N, CA, C and O atoms as a Maestro MAE file, in Angstrom:
{
 s_m_m2io_version
 :::
 2.0.0
}

f_m_ct {
 s_m_title
 :::
 protein
 m_atom[308] {
  # First column is atom index #
  i_m_mmod_type
  r_m_x_coord
  r_m_y_coord
  r_m_z_coord
  i_m_residue_number
  s_m_chain_name
  s_m_pdb_residue_name
  s_m_pdb_atom_name
  i_m_atomic_number
  :::
  1 25 0.821 -1.200 0.000 1 A "UNK " " N  " 7
  2 3 0.000 0.000 0.000 1 A "UNK " " CA " 6
  3 2 0.862 1.259 0.000 1 A "UNK " " C  " 6
  4 15 0.454 2.294 -0.527 1 A "UNK " " O  " 8
  5 25 2.052 1.170 0.591 2 A "UNK " " N  " 7
  6 3 2.884 2.366 0.644 2 A "UNK " " CA " 6
  7 2 3.345 2.812 -0.737 2 A "UNK " " C  " 6
  8 15 3.559 4.004 -0.959 2 A "UNK " " O  " 8
  9 25 3.502 1.877 -1.666 3 A "UNK " " N  " 7
  10 3 3.919 2.294 -2.999 3 A "UNK " " CA " 6
  11 2 2.832 3.130 -3.665 3 A "UNK " " C  " 6
  12 15 3.139 4.077 -4.389 3 A "UNK " " O  " 8
  13 25 1.573 2.795 -3.431 4 A "UNK " " N  " 7
  14 3 0.476 3.600 -3.981 4 A "UNK " " CA " 6
  15 2 0.452 4.991 -3.362 4 A "UNK " " C  " 6
  16 15 0.136 5.972 -4.035 4 A "UNK " " O  " 8
  17 25 0.786 5.072 -2.083 5 A "UNK " " N  " 7
  18 3 0.848 6.385 -1.435 5 A "UNK " " CA " 6
  19 2 1.909 7.253 -2.096 5 A "UNK " " C  " 6
  20 15 1.669 8.422 -2.398 5 A "UNK " " O  " 8
  21 25 3.075 6.674 -2.316 6 A "UNK " " N  " 7
  22 3 4.149 7.435 -2.933 6 A "UNK " " CA " 6
  23 2 3.824 7.800 -4.383 6 A "UNK " " C  " 6
  24 15 4.188 8.876 -4.857 6 A "UNK " " O  " 8
  25 25 3.140 6.901 -5.077 7 A "UNK " " N  " 7
  26 3 2.734 7.197 -6.452 7 A "UNK " " CA " 6
  27 2 1.745 8.364 -6.472 7 A "UNK " " C  " 6
  28 15 1.859 9.259 -7.310 7 A "UNK " " O  " 8
  29 25 0.775 8.357 -5.551 8 A "UNK " " N  " 7
  30 3 -0.189 9.464 -5.486 8 A "UNK " " CA " 6
  31 2 0.499 10.778 -5.128 8 A "UNK " " C  " 6
  32 15 0.191 11.820 -5.705 8 A "UNK " " O  " 8
  33 25 1.428 10.729 -4.179 9 A "UNK " " N  " 7
  34 3 2.151 11.945 -3.799 9 A "UNK " " CA " 6
  35 2 2.945 12.495 -4.986 9 A "UNK " " C  " 6
  36 15 2.889 13.690 -5.278 9 A "UNK " " O  " 8
  37 25 3.682 11.618 -5.665 10 A "UNK " " N  " 7
  38 3 4.493 12.062 -6.804 10 A "UNK " " CA " 6
  39 2 3.610 12.561 -7.947 10 A "UNK " " C  " 6
  40 15 3.920 13.576 -8.569 10 A "UNK " " O  " 8
  41 25 2.510 11.853 -8.229 11 A "UNK " " N  " 7
  42 3 1.623 12.276 -9.304 11 A "UNK " " CA " 6
  43 2 0.998 13.631 -8.997 11 A "UNK " " C  " 6
  44 15 0.864 14.466 -9.891 11 A "UNK " " O  " 8
  45 25 0.619 13.855 -7.754 12 A "UNK " " N  " 7
  46 3 0.046 15.143 -7.372 12 A "UNK " " CA " 6
  47 2 1.031 16.283 -7.536 12 A "UNK " " C  " 6
  48 15 0.678 17.354 -8.029 12 A "UNK " " O  " 8
  49 25 2.267 16.052 -7.123 13 A "UNK " " N  " 7
  50 3 3.290 17.098 -7.256 13 A "UNK " " CA " 6
  51 2 3.572 17.373 -8.731 13 A "UNK " " C  " 6
  52 15 3.691 18.530 -9.133 13 A "UNK " " O  " 8
  53 25 3.681 16.326 -9.533 14 A "UNK " " N  " 7
  54 3 3.944 16.504 -10.969 14 A "UNK " " CA " 6
  55 2 2.796 17.254 -11.635 14 A "UNK " " C  " 6
  56 15 3.025 18.144 -12.455 14 A "UNK " " O  " 8
  57 25 1.554 16.894 -11.282 15 A "UNK " " N  " 7
  58 3 0.403 17.576 -11.882 15 A "UNK " " CA " 6
  59 2 0.371 19.055 -11.494 15 A "UNK " " C  " 6
  60 15 0.040 19.903 -12.322 15 A "UNK " " O  " 8
  61 25 0.712 19.370 -10.240 16 A "UNK " " N  " 7
  62 3 0.717 20.775 -9.828 16 A "UNK " " CA " 6
  63 2 1.813 21.561 -10.535 16 A "UNK " " C  " 6
  64 15 1.593 22.701 -10.943 16 A "UNK " " O  " 8
  65 25 2.992 20.962 -10.684 17 A "UNK " " N  " 7
  66 3 4.093 21.658 -11.362 17 A "UNK " " CA " 6
  67 2 3.768 21.863 -12.840 17 A "UNK " " C  " 6
  68 15 3.958 22.957 -13.371 17 A "UNK " " O  " 8
  69 25 3.277 20.812 -13.506 18 A "UNK " " N  " 7
  70 3 2.918 20.942 -14.922 18 A "UNK " " CA " 6
  71 2 1.773 21.935 -15.106 18 A "UNK " " C  " 6
  72 15 1.779 22.710 -16.062 18 A "UNK " " O  " 8
  73 25 0.801 21.922 -14.212 19 A "UNK " " N  " 7
  74 3 -0.312 22.868 -14.287 19 A "UNK " " CA " 6
  75 2 0.141 24.301 -14.123 19 A "UNK " " C  " 6
  76 15 -0.417 25.212 -14.734 19 A "UNK " " O  " 8
  77 25 1.167 24.501 -13.287 20 A "UNK " " N  " 7
  78 3 1.704 25.852 -13.117 20 A "UNK " " CA " 6
  79 2 2.346 26.338 -14.403 20 A "UNK " " C  " 6
  80 15 2.201 27.505 -14.767 20 A "UNK " " O  " 8
  81 25 3.055 25.456 -15.094 21 A "UNK " " N  " 7
  82 3 3.670 25.854 -16.361 21 A "UNK " " CA " 6
  83 2 2.623 26.091 -17.438 21 A "UNK " " C  " 6
  84 15 2.758 27.009 -18.246 21 A "UNK " " O  " 8
  85 25 1.575 25.264 -17.453 22 A "UNK " " N  " 7
  86 3 0.543 25.402 -18.480 22 A "UNK " " CA " 6
  87 2 -0.272 26.672 -18.268 22 A "UNK " " C  " 6
  88 15 -0.530 27.408 -19.220 22 A "UNK " " O  " 8
  89 25 -0.679 26.935 -17.035 23 A "UNK " " N  " 7
  90 3 -1.545 28.072 -16.751 23 A "UNK " " CA " 6
  91 2 -0.789 29.303 -16.261 23 A "UNK " " C  " 6
  92 15 -1.412 30.271 -15.827 23 A "UNK " " O  " 8
  93 25 0.527 29.283 -16.323 24 A "UNK " " N  " 7
  94 3 1.297 30.430 -15.865 24 A "UNK " " CA " 6
  95 2 1.197 31.637 -16.777 24 A "UNK " " C  " 6
  96 15 1.423 32.761 -16.330 24 A "UNK " " O  " 8
  97 25 0.864 31.437 -18.044 25 A "UNK " " N  " 7
  98 3 0.818 32.539 -19.014 25 A "UNK " " CA " 6
  99 2 -0.577 33.143 -19.152 25 A "UNK " " C  " 6
  100 15 -0.752 34.135 -19.860 25 A "UNK " " O  " 8
  101 25 -1.565 32.562 -18.488 26 A "UNK " " N  " 7
  102 3 -2.934 33.061 -18.631 26 A "UNK " " CA " 6
  103 2 -3.139 34.272 -17.731 26 A "UNK " " C  " 6
  104 15 -2.783 34.246 -16.553 26 A "UNK " " O  " 8
  105 25 -3.706 35.318 -18.282 27 A "UNK " " N  " 7
  106 3 -3.970 36.534 -17.530 27 A "UNK " " CA " 6
  107 2 -5.216 36.350 -16.673 27 A "UNK " " C  " 6
  108 15 -6.166 35.677 -17.073 27 A "UNK " " O  " 8
  109 25 -5.198 36.957 -15.492 28 A "UNK " " N  " 7
  110 3 -6.381 36.897 -14.643 28 A "UNK " " CA " 6
  111 2 -7.400 37.910 -15.130 28 A "UNK " " C  " 6
  112 15 -7.056 38.870 -15.818 28 A "UNK " " O  " 8
  113 25 -8.659 37.689 -14.769 29 A "UNK " " N  " 7
  114 3 -9.725 38.581 -15.200 29 A "UNK " " CA " 6
  115 2 -9.544 39.946 -14.555 29 A "UNK " " C  " 6
  116 15 -9.616 40.972 -15.232 29 A "UNK " " O  " 8
  117 25 -9.314 39.961 -13.283 30 A "UNK " " N  " 7
  118 3 -9.149 41.205 -12.549 30 A "UNK " " CA " 6
  119 2 -8.266 40.905 -11.358 30 A "UNK " " C  " 6
  120 15 -8.476 39.902 -10.677 30 A "UNK " " O  " 8
  121 25 -7.297 41.737 -11.093 31 A "UNK " " N  " 7
  122 3 -6.376 41.490 -9.985 31 A "UNK " " CA " 6
  123 2 -7.067 41.588 -8.634 31 A "UNK " " C  " 6
  124 15 -6.597 40.993 -7.664 31 A "UNK " " O  " 8
  125 25 -8.157 42.313 -8.545 32 A "UNK " " N  " 7
  126 3 -8.864 42.487 -7.287 32 A "UNK " " CA " 6
  127 2 -9.766 41.289 -6.991 32 A "UNK " " C  " 6
  128 15 -10.038 40.995 -5.827 32 A "UNK " " O  " 8
  129 25 -10.229 40.597 -8.025 33 A "UNK " " N  " 7
  130 3 -11.112 39.448 -7.832 33 A "UNK " " CA " 6
  131 2 -10.379 38.329 -7.111 33 A "UNK " " C  " 6
  132 15 -9.172 38.153 -7.281 33 A "UNK " " O  " 8
  133 25 -11.115 37.576 -6.308 34 A "UNK " " N  " 7
  134 3 -10.497 36.496 -5.550 34 A "UNK " " CA " 6
  135 2 -10.606 35.156 -6.257 34 A "UNK " " C  " 6
  136 15 -10.066 34.168 -5.760 34 A "UNK " " O  " 8
  137 25 -11.282 35.082 -7.396 35 A "UNK " " N  " 7
  138 3 -11.413 33.813 -8.088 35 A "UNK " " CA " 6
  139 2 -10.182 33.553 -8.948 35 A "UNK " " C  " 6
  140 15 -9.373 34.451 -9.181 35 A "UNK " " O  " 8
  141 25 -10.050 32.315 -9.415 36 A "UNK " " N  " 7
  142 3 -8.853 31.917 -10.147 36 A "UNK " " CA " 6
  143 2 -9.097 31.776 -11.641 36 A "UNK " " C  " 6
  144 15 -8.292 31.166 -12.345 36 A "UNK " " O  " 8
  145 25 -10.191 32.327 -12.128 37 A "UNK " " N  " 7
  146 3 -10.453 32.244 -13.558 37 A "UNK " " CA " 6
  147 2 -9.407 33.029 -14.325 37 A "UNK " " C  " 6
  148 15 -8.944 34.075 -13.871 37 A "UNK " " O  " 8
  149 25 -9.047 32.530 -15.464 38 A "UNK " " N  " 7
  150 3 -8.115 33.221 -16.331 38 A "UNK " " CA " 6
  151 2 -8.693 33.345 -17.723 38 A "UNK " " C  " 6
  152 15 -9.679 32.686 -18.054 38 A "UNK " " O  " 8
  153 25 -8.080 34.193 -18.543 39 A "UNK " " N  " 7
  154 3 -8.538 34.375 -19.919 39 A "UNK " " CA " 6
  155 2 -7.383 34.037 -20.854 39 A "UNK " " C  " 6
  156 15 -6.282 34.570 -20.717 39 A "UNK " " O  " 8
  157 25 -7.646 33.145 -21.807 40 A "UNK " " N  " 7
  158 3 -6.660 32.769 -22.815 40 A "UNK " " CA " 6
  159 2 -6.413 33.915 -23.783 40 A "UNK " " C  " 6
  160 15 -7.058 34.962 -23.718 40 A "UNK " " O  " 8
  161 25 -5.472 33.690 -24.674 41 A "UNK " " N  " 7
  162 3 -5.227 34.646 -25.747 41 A "UNK " " CA " 6
  163 2 -6.469 34.752 -26.623 41 A "UNK " " C  " 6
  164 15 -6.775 35.826 -27.141 41 A "UNK " " O  " 8
  165 25 -7.185 33.645 -26.792 42 A "UNK " " N  " 7
  166 3 -8.389 33.628 -27.625 42 A "UNK " " CA " 6
  167 2 -9.595 34.251 -26.920 42 A "UNK " " C  " 6
  168 15 -10.642 34.421 -27.544 42 A "UNK " " O  " 8
  169 25 -9.474 34.589 -25.653 43 A "UNK " " N  " 7
  170 3 -10.585 35.172 -24.918 43 A "UNK " " CA " 6
  171 2 -11.449 34.154 -24.214 43 A "UNK " " C  " 6
  172 15 -12.503 34.503 -23.682 43 A "UNK " " O  " 8
  173 25 -11.026 32.898 -24.199 44 A "UNK " " N  " 7
  174 3 -11.802 31.847 -23.557 44 A "UNK " " CA " 6
  175 2 -11.441 31.795 -22.077 44 A "UNK " " C  " 6
  176 15 -10.264 31.759 -21.718 44 A "UNK " " O  " 8
  177 25 -12.463 31.791 -21.221 45 A "UNK " " N  " 7
  178 3 -12.207 31.664 -19.793 45 A "UNK " " CA " 6
  179 2 -11.802 30.228 -19.478 45 A "UNK " " C  " 6
  180 15 -12.336 29.285 -20.061 45 A "UNK " " O  " 8
  181 25 -10.881 30.069 -18.576 46 A "UNK " " N  " 7
  182 3 -10.436 28.728 -18.215 46 A "UNK " " CA " 6
  183 2 -10.133 28.673 -16.725 46 A "UNK " " C  " 6
  184 15 -9.904 29.698 -16.083 46 A "UNK " " O  " 8
  185 25 -10.134 27.473 -16.196 47 A "UNK " " N  " 7
  186 3 -9.848 27.215 -14.794 47 A "UNK " " CA " 6
  187 2 -8.653 26.271 -14.735 47 A "UNK " " C  " 6
  188 15 -8.604 25.308 -15.500 47 A "UNK " " O  " 8
  189 25 -7.699 26.513 -13.861 48 A "UNK " " N  " 7
  190 3 -6.493 25.660 -13.818 48 A "UNK " " CA " 6
  191 2 -6.779 24.283 -13.217 48 A "UNK " " C  " 6
  192 15 -6.376 24.014 -12.085 48 A "UNK " " O  " 8
  193 25 -7.462 23.412 -13.951 49 A "UNK " " N  " 7
  194 3 -7.821 22.083 -13.457 49 A "UNK " " CA " 6
  195 2 -6.626 21.219 -13.108 49 A "UNK " " C  " 6
  196 15 -6.692 20.500 -12.111 49 A "UNK " " O  " 8
  197 25 -5.528 21.243 -13.869 50 A "UNK " " N  " 7
  198 3 -4.395 20.383 -13.478 50 A "UNK " " CA " 6
  199 2 -3.835 20.732 -12.102 50 A "UNK " " C  " 6
  200 15 -3.415 19.844 -11.360 50 A "UNK " " O  " 8
  201 25 -3.827 22.011 -11.759 51 A "UNK " " N  " 7
  202 3 -3.325 22.402 -10.444 51 A "UNK " " CA " 6
  203 2 -4.286 21.919 -9.361 51 A "UNK " " C  " 6
  204 15 -3.854 21.369 -8.347 51 A "UNK " " O  " 8
  205 25 -5.567 22.118 -9.568 52 A "UNK " " N  " 7
  206 3 -6.581 21.692 -8.608 52 A "UNK " " CA " 6
  207 2 -6.586 20.174 -8.454 52 A "UNK " " C  " 6
  208 15 -6.601 19.660 -7.335 52 A "UNK " " O  " 8
  209 25 -6.573 19.459 -9.574 53 A "UNK " " N  " 7
  210 3 -6.579 17.998 -9.524 53 A "UNK " " CA " 6
  211 2 -5.291 17.461 -8.904 53 A "UNK " " C  " 6
  212 15 -5.322 16.473 -8.171 53 A "UNK " " O  " 8
  213 25 -4.162 18.104 -9.192 54 A "UNK " " N  " 7
  214 3 -2.899 17.693 -8.581 54 A "UNK " " CA " 6
  215 2 -2.917 17.853 -7.081 54 A "UNK " " C  " 6
  216 15 -2.390 17.005 -6.361 54 A "UNK " " O  " 8
  217 25 -3.517 18.926 -6.596 55 A "UNK " " N  " 7
  218 3 -3.625 19.129 -5.152 55 A "UNK " " CA " 6
  219 2 -4.519 18.062 -4.525 55 A "UNK " " C  " 6
  220 15 -4.214 17.555 -3.445 55 A "UNK " " O  " 8
  221 25 -5.613 17.721 -5.192 56 A "UNK " " N  " 7
  222 3 -6.519 16.690 -4.668 56 A "UNK " " CA " 6
  223 2 -5.806 15.336 -4.615 56 A "UNK " " C  " 6
  224 15 -5.914 14.618 -3.621 56 A "UNK " " O  " 8
  225 25 -5.082 14.986 -5.678 57 A "UNK " " N  " 7
  226 3 -4.355 13.714 -5.708 57 A "UNK " " CA " 6
  227 2 -3.265 13.704 -4.639 57 A "UNK " " C  " 6
  228 15 -3.063 12.688 -3.974 57 A "UNK " " O  " 8
  229 25 -2.566 14.816 -4.470 58 A "UNK " " N  " 7
  230 3 -1.533 14.917 -3.433 58 A "UNK " " CA " 6
  231 2 -2.140 14.732 -2.044 58 A "UNK " " C  " 6
  232 15 -1.586 14.007 -1.217 58 A "UNK " " O  " 8
  233 25 -3.269 15.380 -1.786 59 A "UNK " " N  " 7
  234 3 -3.908 15.251 -0.477 59 A "UNK " " CA " 6
  235 2 -4.427 13.826 -0.259 59 A "UNK " " C  " 6
  236 15 -4.386 13.336 0.870 59 A "UNK " " O  " 8
  237 25 -4.909 13.154 -1.295 60 A "UNK " " N  " 7
  238 3 -5.302 11.750 -1.154 60 A "UNK " " CA " 6
  239 2 -4.100 10.886 -0.776 60 A "UNK " " C  " 6
  240 15 -4.215 9.979 0.048 60 A "UNK " " O  " 8
  241 25 -2.961 11.168 -1.375 61 A "UNK " " N  " 7
  242 3 -1.749 10.441 -1.017 61 A "UNK " " CA " 6
  243 2 -1.361 10.669 0.427 61 A "UNK " " C  " 6
  244 15 -0.953 9.732 1.114 61 A "UNK " " O  " 8
  245 25 -1.482 11.912 0.904 62 A "UNK " " N  " 7
  246 3 -1.166 12.223 2.302 62 A "UNK " " CA " 6
  247 2 -2.136 11.499 3.236 62 A "UNK " " C  " 6
  248 15 -1.716 10.912 4.233 62 A "UNK " " O  " 8
  249 25 -3.421 11.540 2.918 63 A "UNK " " N  " 7
  250 3 -4.426 10.895 3.765 63 A "UNK " " CA " 6
  251 2 -4.208 9.391 3.807 63 A "UNK " " C  " 6
  252 15 -4.258 8.788 4.879 63 A "UNK " " O  " 8
  253 25 -3.965 8.775 2.646 64 A "UNK " " N  " 7
  254 3 -3.725 7.333 2.617 64 A "UNK " " CA " 6
  255 2 -2.440 6.973 3.352 64 A "UNK " " C  " 6
  256 15 -2.372 5.938 4.014 64 A "UNK " " O  " 8
  257 25 -1.423 7.823 3.240 65 A "UNK " " N  " 7
  258 3 -0.166 7.568 3.954 65 A "UNK " " CA " 6
  259 2 -0.391 7.620 5.459 65 A "UNK " " C  " 6
  260 15 0.100 6.763 6.194 65 A "UNK " " O  " 8
  261 25 -1.129 8.618 5.914 66 A "UNK " " N  " 7
  262 3 -1.398 8.734 7.348 66 A "UNK " " CA " 6
  263 2 -2.251 7.564 7.833 66 A "UNK " " C  " 6
  264 15 -2.017 7.049 8.927 66 A "UNK " " O  " 8
  265 25 -3.221 7.140 7.053 67 A "UNK " " N  " 7
  266 3 -4.054 6.007 7.442 67 A "UNK " " CA " 6
  267 2 -3.231 4.718 7.481 67 A "UNK " " C  " 6
  268 15 -3.412 3.896 8.379 67 A "UNK " " O  " 8
  269 25 -2.342 4.539 6.526 68 A "UNK " " N  " 7
  270 3 -1.496 3.357 6.511 68 A "UNK " " CA " 6
  271 2 -0.504 3.379 7.670 68 A "UNK " " C  " 6
  272 15 -0.213 2.341 8.263 68 A "UNK " " O  " 8
  273 25 0.011 4.561 7.991 69 A "UNK " " N  " 7
  274 3 0.936 4.691 9.101 69 A "UNK " " CA " 6
  275 2 0.237 4.349 10.414 69 A "UNK " " C  " 6
  276 15 0.812 3.680 11.273 69 A "UNK " " O  " 8
  277 25 -0.995 4.807 10.566 70 A "UNK " " N  " 7
  278 3 -1.755 4.514 11.777 70 A "UNK " " CA " 6
  279 2 -2.066 3.022 11.864 70 A "UNK " " C  " 6
  280 15 -2.030 2.441 12.949 70 A "UNK " " O  " 8
  281 25 -2.372 2.402 10.726 71 A "UNK " " N  " 7
  282 3 -2.688 0.973 10.711 71 A "UNK " " CA " 6
  283 2 -1.471 0.143 11.063 71 A "UNK " " C  " 6
  284 15 -1.586 -0.825 11.813 71 A "UNK " " O  " 8
  285 25 -0.296 0.501 10.535 72 A "UNK " " N  " 7
  286 3 0.916 -0.265 10.834 72 A "UNK " " CA " 6
  287 2 1.340 -0.074 12.287 72 A "UNK " " C  " 6
  288 15 1.879 -1.000 12.894 72 A "UNK " " O  " 8
  289 25 1.107 1.113 12.860 73 A "UNK " " N  " 7
  290 3 1.432 1.332 14.265 73 A "UNK " " CA " 6
  291 2 0.507 0.539 15.178 73 A "UNK " " C  " 6
  292 15 0.927 0.106 16.251 73 A "UNK " " O  " 8
  293 25 -0.737 0.342 14.774 74 A "UNK " " N  " 7
  294 3 -1.665 -0.434 15.591 74 A "UNK " " CA " 6
  295 2 -1.270 -1.914 15.604 74 A "UNK " " C  " 6
  296 15 -1.483 -2.596 16.606 74 A "UNK " " O  " 8
  297 25 -0.705 -2.413 14.519 75 A "UNK " " N  " 7
  298 3 -0.324 -3.824 14.453 75 A "UNK " " CA " 6
  299 2 0.976 -4.099 15.199 75 A "UNK " " C  " 6
  300 15 1.251 -5.253 15.528 75 A "UNK " " O  " 8
  301 25 1.782 -3.085 15.475 76 A "UNK " " N  " 7
  302 3 3.035 -3.284 16.183 76 A "UNK " " CA " 6
  303 2 2.797 -3.541 17.670 76 A "UNK " " C  " 6
  304 15 3.616 -4.198 18.314 76 A "UNK " " O  " 8
  305 25 1.712 -3.045 18.219 77 A "UNK " " N  " 7
  306 3 1.461 -3.199 19.654 77 A "UNK " " CA " 6
  307 2 0.854 -4.509 19.970 77 A "UNK " " C  " 6
  308 15 0.579 -4.797 21.135 77 A "UNK " " O  " 8
  :::
 }
 m_bond[307] {
  # First column is bond index #
  i_m_from
  i_m_to
  i_m_order
  :::
  1 1 2 1
  2 2 3 1
  3 3 4 2
  4 3 5 1
  5 5 6 1
  6 6 7 1
  7 7 8 2
  8 7 9 1
  9 9 10 1
  10 10 11 1
  11 11 12 2
  12 11 13 1
  13 13 14 1
  14 14 15 1
  15 15 16 2
  16 15 17 1
  17 17 18 1
  18 18 19 1
  19 19 20 2
  20 19 21 1
  21 21 22 1
  22 22 23 1
  23 23 24 2
  24 23 25 1
  25 25 26 1
  26 26 27 1
  27 27 28 2
  28 27 29 1
  29 29 30 1
  30 30 31 1
  31 31 32 2
  32 31 33 1
  33 33 34 1
  34 34 35 1
  35 35 36 2
  36 35 37 1
  37 37 38 1
  38 38 39 1
  39 39 40 2
  40 39 41 1
  41 41 42 1
  42 42 43 1
  43 43 44 2
  44 43 45 1
  45 45 46 1
  46 46 47 1
  47 47 48 2
  48 47 49 1
  49 49 50 1
  50 50 51 1
  51 51 52 2
  52 51 53 1
  53 53 54 1
  54 54 55 1
  55 55 56 2
  56 55 57 1
  57 57 58 1
  58 58 59 1
  59 59 60 2
  60 59 61 1
  61 61 62 1
  62 62 63 1
  63 63 64 2
  64 63 65 1
  65 65 66 1
  66 66 67 1
  67 67 68 2
  68 67 69 1
  69 69 70 1
  70 70 71 1
  71 71 72 2
  72 71 73 1
  73 73 74 1
  74 74 75 1
  75 75 76 2
  76 75 77 1
  77 77 78 1
  78 78 79 1
  79 79 80 2
  80 79 81 1
  81 81 82 1
  82 82 83 1
  83 83 84 2
  84 83 85 1
  85 85 86 1
  86 86 87 1
  87 87 88 2
  88 87 89 1
  89 89 90 1
  90 90 91 1
  91 91 92 2
  92 91 93 1
  93 93 94 1
  94 94 95 1
  95 95 96 2
  96 95 97 1
  97 97 98 1
  98 98 99 1
  99 99 100 2
  100 99 101 1
  101 101 102 1
  102 102 103 1
  103 103 104 2
  104 103 105 1
  105 105 106 1
  106 106 107 1
  107 107 108 2
  108 107 109 1
  109 109 110 1
  110 110 111 1
  111 111 112 2
  112 111 113 1
  113 113 114 1
  114 114 115 1
  115 115 116 2
  116 115 117 1
  117 117 118 1
  118 118 119 1
  119 119 120 2
  120 119 121 1
  121 121 122 1
  122 122 123 1
  123 123 124 2
  124 123 125 1
  125 125 126 1
  126 126 127 1
  127 127 128 2
  128 127 129 1
  129 129 130 1
  130 130 131 1
  131 131 132 2
  132 131 133 1
  133 133 134 1
  134 134 135 1
  135 135 136 2
  136 135 137 1
  137 137 138 1
  138 138 139 1
  139 139 140 2
  140 139 141 1
  141 141 142 1
  142 142 143 1
  143 143 144 2
  144 143 145 1
  145 145 146 1
  146 146 147 1
  147 147 148 2
  148 147 149 1
  149 149 150 1
  150 150 151 1
  151 151 152 2
  152 151 153 1
  153 153 154 1
  154 154 155 1
  155 155 156 2
  156 155 157 1
  157 157 158 1
  158 158 159 1
  159 159 160 2
  160 159 161 1
  161 161 162 1
  162 162 163 1
  163 163 164 2
  164 163 165 1
  165 165 166 1
  166 166 167 1
  167 167 168 2
  168 167 169 1
  169 169 170 1
  170 170 171 1
  171 171 172 2
  172 171 173 1
  173 173 174 1
  174 174 175 1
  175 175 176 2
  176 175 177 1
  177 177 178 1
  178 178 179 1
  179 179 180 2
  180 179 181 1
  181 181 182 1
  182 182 183 1
  183 183 184 2
  184 183 185 1
  185 185 186 1
  186 186 187 1
  187 187 188 2
  188 187 189 1
  189 189 190 1
  190 190 191 1
  191 191 192 2
  192 191 193 1
  193 193 194 1
  194 194 195 1
  195 195 196 2
  196 195 197 1
  197 197 198 1
  198 198 199 1
  199 199 200 2
  200 199 201 1
  201 201 202 1
  202 202 203 1
  203 203 204 2
  204 203 205 1
  205 205 206 1
  206 206 207 1
  207 207 208 2
  208 207 209 1
  209 209 210 1
  210 210 211 1
  211 211 212 2
  212 211 213 1
  213 213 214 1
  214 214 215 1
  215 215 216 2
  216 215 217 1
  217 217 218 1
  218 218 219 1
  219 219 220 2
  220 219 221 1
  221 221 222 1
  222 222 223 1
  223 223 224 2
  224 223 225 1
  225 225 226 1
  226 226 227 1
  227 227 228 2
  228 227 229 1
  229 229 230 1
  230 230 231 1
  231 231 232 2
  232 231 233 1
  233 233 234 1
  234 234 235 1
  235 235 236 2
  236 235 237 1
  237 237 238 1
  238 238 239 1
  239 239 240 2
  240 239 241 1
  241 241 242 1
  242 242 243 1
  243 243 244 2
  244 243 245 1
  245 245 246 1
  246 246 247 1
  247 247 248 2
  248 247 249 1
  249 249 250 1
  250 250 251 1
  251 251 252 2
  252 251 253 1
  253 253 254 1
  254 254 255 1
  255 255 256 2
  256 255 257 1
  257 257 258 1
  258 258 259 1
  259 259 260 2
  260 259 261 1
  261 261 262 1
  262 262 263 1
  263 263 264 2
  264 263 265 1
  265 265 266 1
  266 266 267 1
  267 267 268 2
  268 267 269 1
  269 269 270 1
  270 270 271 1
  271 271 272 2
  272 271 273 1
  273 273 274 1
  274 274 275 1
  275 275 276 2
  276 275 277 1
  277 277 278 1
  278 278 279 1
  279 279 280 2
  280 279 281 1
  281 281 282 1
  282 282 283 1
  283 283 284 2
  284 283 285 1
  285 285 286 1
  286 286 287 1
  287 287 288 2
  288 287 289 1
  289 289 290 1
  290 290 291 1
  291 291 292 2
  292 291 293 1
  293 293 294 1
  294 294 295 1
  295 295 296 2
  296 295 297 1
  297 297 298 1
  298 298 299 1
  299 299 300 2
  300 299 301 1
  301 301 302 1
  302 302 303 1
  303 303 304 2
  304 303 305 1
  305 305 306 1
  306 306 307 1
  307 307 308 2
  :::
 }
}
């Protein structure tokens, strides 16, 4: 199970880094707005899904790692 945890952690980090490079050139709608919508060169609004999905996958890896760590500690006693 630990290999899946590490795979999820690595995949989440890779997705966040790649998403930053992909969506780094998109201009925000307004600097004062708190939302993360951006506008492409073509004028199409977009949302940085790779960054969001990478964070979700990373957090799943952290949660599974913590659950596995707790399970292995319970079996040691």
